Biopython code that builds the backbone (N, CA, C, O; Angstrom):
import numpy as np
from Bio.PDB.StructureBuilder import StructureBuilder

atoms = [
    (1, "UNK", "N", (20.462, 46.411, -48.435)),
    (1, "UNK", "CA", (21.770, 45.343, -48.422)),
    (1, "UNK", "C", (21.203, 44.001, -48.086)),
    (1, "UNK", "O", (21.456, 42.983, -48.729)),
    (2, "UNK", "N", (20.351, 44.063, -46.946)),
    (2, "UNK", "CA", (19.861, 42.727, -46.525)),
    (2, "UNK", "C", (18.816, 42.053, -47.460)),
    (2, "UNK", "O", (18.790, 40.838, -47.657)),
    (3, "UNK", "N", (17.912, 42.995, -48.047)),
    (3, "UNK", "CA", (16.957, 42.677, -49.060)),
    (3, "UNK", "C", (17.838, 42.001, -50.168)),
    (3, "UNK", "O", (17.509, 40.880, -50.556)),
    (4, "UNK", "N", (18.802, 42.544, -50.632)),
    (4, "UNK", "CA", (19.635, 42.085, -51.637)),
    (4, "UNK", "C", (20.240, 40.657, -51.574)),
    (4, "UNK", "O", (20.413, 39.899, -52.528)),
    (5, "UNK", "N", (20.548, 40.423, -50.178)),
    (5, "UNK", "CA", (21.072, 39.153, -49.892)),
    (5, "UNK", "C", (20.106, 38.117, -49.792)),
    (5, "UNK", "O", (20.482, 36.993, -50.126)),
    (6, "UNK", "N", (18.713, 38.294, -49.325)),
    (6, "UNK", "CA", (17.752, 37.396, -49.301)),
    (6, "UNK", "C", (17.311, 37.108, -50.758)),
    (6, "UNK", "O", (16.893, 35.984, -51.037)),
    (7, "UNK", "N", (17.387, 38.077, -51.697)),
    (7, "UNK", "CA", (17.091, 37.837, -52.888)),
    (7, "UNK", "C", (17.887, 36.910, -53.691)),
    (7, "UNK", "O", (17.457, 36.043, -54.451)),
    (8, "UNK", "N", (19.088, 37.199, -53.430)),
    (8, "UNK", "CA", (20.273, 36.475, -54.091)),
    (8, "UNK", "C", (20.247, 35.080, -53.519)),
    (8, "UNK", "O", (20.453, 34.177, -54.330)),
    (9, "UNK", "N", (20.027, 34.747, -52.252)),
    (9, "UNK", "CA", (19.886, 33.488, -51.722)),
    (9, "UNK", "C", (18.645, 32.828, -52.230)),
    (9, "UNK", "O", (18.714, 31.600, -52.282)),
    (10, "UNK", "N", (17.440, 33.420, -52.646)),
    (10, "UNK", "CA", (16.416, 32.761, -53.201)),
    (10, "UNK", "C", (16.670, 32.373, -54.649)),
    (10, "UNK", "O", (16.158, 31.353, -55.109)),
    (11, "UNK", "N", (17.442, 33.159, -55.369)),
    (11, "UNK", "CA", (17.887, 32.901, -56.685)),
    (11, "UNK", "C", (18.770, 31.797, -56.746)),
    (11, "UNK", "O", (18.638, 30.938, -57.618)),
    (12, "UNK", "N", (19.740, 31.748, -55.812)),
    (12, "UNK", "CA", (20.580, 30.534, -55.760)),
    (12, "UNK", "C", (19.916, 29.264, -55.452)),
    (12, "UNK", "O", (20.227, 28.284, -56.130)),
    (13, "UNK", "N", (19.057, 29.150, -54.537)),
    (13, "UNK", "CA", (18.142, 28.033, -54.177)),
    (13, "UNK", "C", (17.384, 27.580, -55.426)),
    (13, "UNK", "O", (17.351, 26.388, -55.734)),
    (14, "UNK", "N", (16.795, 28.496, -56.119)),
    (14, "UNK", "CA", (15.896, 28.136, -57.308)),
    (14, "UNK", "C", (16.673, 27.682, -58.311)),
    (14, "UNK", "O", (16.170, 26.838, -59.052)),
    (15, "UNK", "N", (18.081, 28.135, -58.569)),
    (15, "UNK", "CA", (18.945, 27.533, -59.736)),
    (15, "UNK", "C", (19.330, 26.275, -59.157)),
    (15, "UNK", "O", (19.059, 25.335, -59.904)),
    (16, "UNK", "N", (19.883, 25.940, -58.049)),
    (16, "UNK", "CA", (20.135, 24.710, -57.511)),
    (16, "UNK", "C", (18.918, 23.659, -57.759)),
    (16, "UNK", "O", (19.069, 22.536, -58.238)),
    (17, "UNK", "N", (17.823, 24.166, -57.391)),
    (17, "UNK", "CA", (16.621, 23.251, -57.442)),
    (17, "UNK", "C", (16.419, 22.851, -58.922)),
    (17, "UNK", "O", (16.165, 21.687, -59.230)),
    (18, "UNK", "N", (16.540, 23.853, -59.837)),
    (18, "UNK", "CA", (16.395, 23.644, -61.278)),
    (18, "UNK", "C", (17.436, 22.494, -61.763)),
    (18, "UNK", "O", (17.100, 21.468, -62.354)),
    (19, "UNK", "N", (18.714, 22.843, -61.418)),
    (19, "UNK", "CA", (19.699, 21.906, -61.733)),
    (19, "UNK", "C", (19.562, 20.444, -61.407)),
    (19, "UNK", "O", (19.710, 19.521, -62.208)),
    (20, "UNK", "N", (19.226, 20.334, -59.979)),
    (20, "UNK", "CA", (18.959, 18.977, -59.518)),
    (20, "UNK", "C", (17.772, 18.246, -59.963)),
    (20, "UNK", "O", (17.752, 17.017, -59.903)),
    (21, "UNK", "N", (16.760, 18.939, -60.416)),
    (21, "UNK", "CA", (15.581, 18.470, -61.069)),
    (21, "UNK", "C", (15.930, 18.119, -62.445)),
    (21, "UNK", "O", (15.447, 17.067, -62.863)),
    (22, "UNK", "N", (16.578, 18.709, -63.123)),
    (22, "UNK", "CA", (16.965, 18.353, -64.576)),
    (22, "UNK", "C", (18.000, 17.236, -64.557)),
    (22, "UNK", "O", (18.039, 16.434, -65.489)),
    (23, "UNK", "N", (18.889, 17.153, -63.468)),
    (23, "UNK", "CA", (19.727, 16.037, -63.410)),
    (23, "UNK", "C", (18.972, 14.711, -62.996)),
    (23, "UNK", "O", (19.226, 13.601, -63.463)),
    (24, "UNK", "N", (18.059, 14.978, -62.100)),
    (24, "UNK", "CA", (17.188, 13.686, -61.805)),
    (24, "UNK", "C", (16.294, 13.195, -62.904)),
    (24, "UNK", "O", (15.983, 12.005, -62.946)),
    (25, "UNK", "N", (15.851, 14.082, -63.825)),
    (25, "UNK", "CA", (15.129, 13.744, -65.057)),
    (25, "UNK", "C", (16.040, 12.894, -65.803)),
    (25, "UNK", "O", (15.678, 11.773, -66.159)),
    (26, "UNK", "N", (17.300, 13.387, -66.089)),
    (26, "UNK", "CA", (18.217, 12.789, -66.987)),
    (26, "UNK", "C", (18.489, 11.404, -66.354)),
    (26, "UNK", "O", (18.505, 10.485, -67.173)),
    (27, "UNK", "N", (18.720, 11.045, -64.975)),
    (27, "UNK", "CA", (18.962, 9.752, -64.565)),
    (27, "UNK", "C", (17.872, 8.996, -64.565)),
    (27, "UNK", "O", (18.045, 7.778, -64.514)),
    (28, "UNK", "N", (16.502, 9.528, -64.623)),
    (28, "UNK", "CA", (15.380, 8.572, -64.815)),
    (28, "UNK", "C", (15.475, 8.211, -66.263)),
    (28, "UNK", "O", (15.269, 7.029, -66.537)),
    (29, "UNK", "N", (15.784, 9.126, -67.335)),
    (29, "UNK", "CA", (15.606, 8.785, -68.700)),
    (29, "UNK", "C", (16.654, 7.761, -68.926)),
    (29, "UNK", "O", (16.346, 6.797, -69.626)),
    (30, "UNK", "N", (18.061, 7.846, -68.345)),
    (30, "UNK", "CA", (19.029, 6.837, -68.564)),
    (30, "UNK", "C", (18.430, 5.574, -67.854)),
    (30, "UNK", "O", (18.490, 4.536, -68.513)),
    (31, "UNK", "N", (17.964, 5.518, -66.832)),
    (31, "UNK", "CA", (17.580, 4.213, -66.121)),
    (31, "UNK", "C", (16.400, 3.598, -66.953)),
    (31, "UNK", "O", (16.297, 2.371, -66.946)),
    (32, "UNK", "N", (15.559, 4.301, -67.624)),
    (32, "UNK", "CA", (14.395, 3.698, -68.475)),
    (32, "UNK", "C", (15.067, 3.238, -69.736)),
    (32, "UNK", "O", (14.635, 2.220, -70.276)),
    (33, "UNK", "N", (16.109, 3.903, -70.271)),
    (33, "UNK", "CA", (16.804, 3.313, -71.423)),
    (33, "UNK", "C", (17.439, 1.974, -71.124)),
    (33, "UNK", "O", (17.274, 1.006, -71.867)),
    (34, "UNK", "N", (18.176, 1.936, -70.009)),
    (34, "UNK", "CA", (19.007, 0.639, -69.537)),
    (34, "UNK", "C", (17.920, -0.408, -69.278)),
    (34, "UNK", "O", (18.192, -1.544, -69.667)),
    (35, "UNK", "N", (16.783, -0.226, -68.712)),
    (35, "UNK", "CA", (15.904, -1.306, -68.263)),
    (35, "UNK", "C", (15.170, -1.666, -69.707)),
    (35, "UNK", "O", (14.888, -2.847, -69.908)),
    (36, "UNK", "N", (14.905, -0.839, -70.551)),
    (36, "UNK", "CA", (14.274, -1.219, -71.865)),
    (36, "UNK", "C", (15.194, -2.058, -72.538)),
    (36, "UNK", "O", (14.803, -3.096, -73.073)),
    (37, "UNK", "N", (16.709, -1.609, -72.567)),
    (37, "UNK", "CA", (17.636, -2.523, -73.306)),
    (37, "UNK", "C", (17.767, -3.978, -72.844)),
    (37, "UNK", "O", (17.997, -4.953, -73.559)),
    (38, "UNK", "N", (17.572, -3.944, -71.458)),
    (38, "UNK", "CA", (17.540, -5.479, -70.844)),
    (38, "UNK", "C", (16.559, -6.211, -71.311)),
    (38, "UNK", "O", (16.818, -7.317, -71.785)),
    (39, "UNK", "N", (15.306, -5.751, -71.266)),
    (39, "UNK", "CA", (13.981, -6.288, -71.657)),
    (39, "UNK", "C", (14.085, -6.926, -72.987)),
    (39, "UNK", "O", (13.650, -8.051, -73.235)),
    (40, "UNK", "N", (14.699, -6.133, -73.850)),
    (40, "UNK", "CA", (14.631, -6.625, -75.318)),
    (40, "UNK", "C", (15.721, -7.802, -75.587)),
    (40, "UNK", "O", (15.812, -8.316, -76.702)),
]
sb = StructureBuilder()
sb.init_structure("model")
sb.init_model(0)
sb.init_chain("A")
sb.init_seg("    ")
for serial, (resi, resn, name, xyz) in enumerate(atoms, 1):
    if name == "N":
        sb.init_residue(resn, " ", resi, " ")
    sb.init_atom(name, np.array(xyz, "f"), 0.0, 1.0, " ", f" {name:<3s}", serial, name[0])
structure = sb.get_structure()
């Protein structure tokens, strides 16, 4: 039971981390696009 709880928590943390990383990448991409548009 405890082992299952720890495993579930680890999965949850990894999922949240992946989501935040992909969201961060998307934000950086949008930032690059807006900066590029301002330069031209």
